[in-house]
N, C-alpha and C positions, 0 to 999 in steps of 0.2 A: 844243426845241433850235433856236435861231435861226441863220440863215446867218452865217458869219463864220470867223475864224481863231482856233483854240483852242491855248493853250500847255498841254501836259500833261507829266507825268513818266512815262517808261517804266521800270519796275523791271528789275533783273537777272533773267534767266531767261525773261521774256516776249518774244514776238515783236512786231514793230511791227504786224503784222496783227491781233494780239490786241486792241490798242488800237482799231483800226478796227472790229473786231467789237463791242467794248463800246459804241462810239458808235452803231453801227448798231442795237443792241438798245435803246439809250436813245431814239434817234430813232423807232424802230418803236413804242415804248411811248407816246411823246407824240403821234405822228401816225400811228396804226395803218393808215390807208387811203392813205397817201402814201409814195412812195419818196423818200428823201433822199440826194442825191449826197454821197459821203464819200471822202476820200483823205488819206493822211498825207503830210507834206511832206519826206520823206527818211528812209530806213531806218536804224534802229539795230539792230545785231546782237543776238541773244539774250543774249550775255554782257555787253553794254554796258547802261548806264543813262543817264538824263538827259532833256533837253528833246526832245520830239517834237511837231511841229506837226501839227494836224489841220485840214483844210480842209473846211468844211461848206457845202453848197448851191452858189450861184454862185461861192463862193471857190475851188472846185476849179479854176477857170480860171486861178488864180494860180500853179499848181504850178510851171511852168517858170521863173517869175520869181523864185522863192526860191533857185534854184540858185547864183546869183552872190553871194549875201549871205555875209558872213564867219561862220564857225562856229568856236566855241572848245571845246576838249576838254582834259581832264586824263586822262593815260594812265599806267598802270604798266607799265614795260618790264622783262621778266625776261631776264637775260643768261645765255648759255651753251647755249641750245637754240633751234633754229628749228623751228617747227611747220608742217605742210603747210597749215593754215588761217590761220596767223598769230596764233592766240590759244590760250588754255590748254586748249581742248577738242580740239585737233588731235592729229595723230600726229607724233612727233619725226622729222625728216628730216636733222638735223645737230646735233651737239653739239661744243662747243668750249671752250677755256679762257678764262675771263673774269678771271683773277686779275690781269692787268696793267692793267685799266681804272682810270682816274683821272678826277676831275671835269674837269680840264683837257683830257684826251684826248676826253672825251665832248662838251665844248663845241666843240672843233674839228671833231668828226665831224658835228655838226649843220649847219655852215655850207654845205656843198655842196648841201644839200637846200632851202635857202631860195630864194624866188622861183619863177619858172616852171621846171619840170623835166618830164622824161618819167618816168612811174611805171607799172609793171605791176600791175594790180589782183590781189588774191588769187584763187586758183582757186575759192574758195567765196564769191565776191562775187555781187551781184545783177546784174552786167553781163550783157547779153544776148548769146548766141551762137545765131544762127539763130532769133531770137525767143524763146529759152528762157534763163532765168537760169543763169549758169555753175554756181552751187552745186548745182543739180539734177543736172547732168552729173557733177560731182565726187562727189556722194553716191552715184551709181550706179557709181562706179569708172571712169568714162570719162576719157580724157585731156582736159585743159583747157589750151588755149594761147591766152591773151588778149594782144592787142597792147597796147603802152604807150599811156597817155593823157596828154595835156598837163594838168598840175595846178599849183596855186599854193599855196605855203606862205608865209604872211606873217610870222609870228613863231614862234619855238620857244625855250623856255628850260627848263632843268632846275629843278624845284622842290626835289628832295631826292635823296639817294643812299643806298643800302644796299649798297654794293659789297663783293664782286663779284656780289651776288645780283640786285639790282634797282635801278631809278631811276624817279622820277616826273617826267613831262614835261607842260608846258602848251603848247598850240599854237593858233594861229589860222590857218585856211586857207579856201580857197574851196570851194564845193560840188564833189563829185566826188573829193575827196581821201580816200585810204584810210590811216588811221593804222596799221592792221595792216601795210600795205606799208612804211610808214616804219620800223616796228620791225624788220621782216625785212631791209630794206636797210641799216639801221644795223648790225645784227648781222653782215651779210656784209661791210660796209666795215671793221668792226673785227676780223673774222676769228673771232668767238666765237659767232655765232648769237644770235638774240633773238626774242621774241614778246611779245604783250600778255597780261597777266593781268587787267587791268581797264581800262575806258574809260568816261568820263563826259562827255557833251555838256552843257556848262554854259550855252552861249548860242548864239543865232543872230541876227545883226544886233544890234538893241538889246534883244532879248527874252531874259530869263533863265529858267532852269529853275525852275518854281514849287515843286518839291519833291514828295515822295510825298504822295498823297492830295489834291493841290490842282490847280486848273487856272485859267487866265486867259482870258477871252473878249475878242477884239479886233474892232473894227468901225471903219468910216469912216477918219479920218485916221491911226489907229494901224496901218493895214494898208499894206504896202509904203512905209514912211516915207522910204526912200531915193530915191523917185521924186518928180518935180515934180507939182504939183496945179493944178487949175482948178475953181472953183466954177461950176456950171451953172444957168442959168435954165430955166424951163419951155420957153422958145423955143429955147434951145440943145438941149435934149433932143429936141424935135420935129425940129429940123434934122438932128441926128445920126441919128435913126431914119429919116429920108428920104434917108440917105446923102449929106447935104450937109455942107460944112465949117462950122466956127465960127471966130471970131477967136482968135488965139493968146493975146492978153492978155484979162484980167489973169491971168498965170501966176505961181504961187507956187513958191518954192524948196522943196527937200526938207525934211521935218521932222527928218531925222536923216542924218548923214554917216558913211560907213565910216571906219575908222582911217586916218590920214595914210599915203599911199603904197599903200593897198589898191586894186586895180583897180576902177574905177568900175562898179558894176552897171548894165548897159544895161537901162533899164526904160521902158515907155510912160508918158505923162502920165496921172495919175489924175484922173478926172472925178467931182466930188462933186455930188450933188443931194439937197437936204434932209438934209445931214449924212451921207449914205450914199455909199459908193464904188459908182457905177453904170456907169461907162464906163472902159475902157482906150483911150487916145487916141494917135494917131500924128501927129507933127508933119511936115507936108509943104507945101512951097511957101508958107511963112509963115502957115499955118493949121493947125487941128486937125481930124482926121478920126476917125471911130469905127473902132477895131480890134476891140473886143469889148464887147458890152453885157452887164453883169452883172444880169440880170433880177431885179427885186426889191431889188437892192442888197446890199451887204456892210457 
């Protein structure tokens, strides 16, 4: 298993950590005497499926940089019941009448949630409280009071309706957005209650879900394609390792751009040596400086 970024499909019922564990077992089998750093690039709840990013080796240093990339989901919203978890496996906490819902009413209900808003994460989210994930406290029956987070919803449109029972929604958002919270808040705004019965992450940035049983391996220029790039000579690498700056040019534009109007992901400059992503670079005083060296390259 070579260092890089892997696109994998997480099935319904599995935890995100189960995918990490499977990668760990594979890495152990191929390199039994060496420990391989592994992390996933953003949790999917057990009831959800779809694209899960796996970061292997030096690519684990890219974890925080994936947060600002656009993420696309398809969700099934069940009307009439709010669950304490926000999904079908929770406990009902409110039931209402959804008989008055219409497509036009649901279109209008989405509009206030577009753009930057404040959102309270679900009590069973992975948000940390005193260093512990909130879901662990919730599962022990402890009270969970999470403060709102600033989140961004770029687009949202209804795919189909089976009213008054359910509707299917497609949305694109920034990292940190909770689709379960959106369903909860839509149900409250409409007065009928709502929760998710299915969630599928179909894309992150330019990367699509490879589907069950498949995975795609990414290296070099395919990694962090929304960031600018700079090819590095042997002399550049030597200077960066000596904590010296290198010239800003020749700087290359990003290989991929987010959708128009989406907040520009703030990312360092990618430094490529022999086709591998080897440095994350910071622009300062008209020059480039090393922020992180990805030893061995990605």
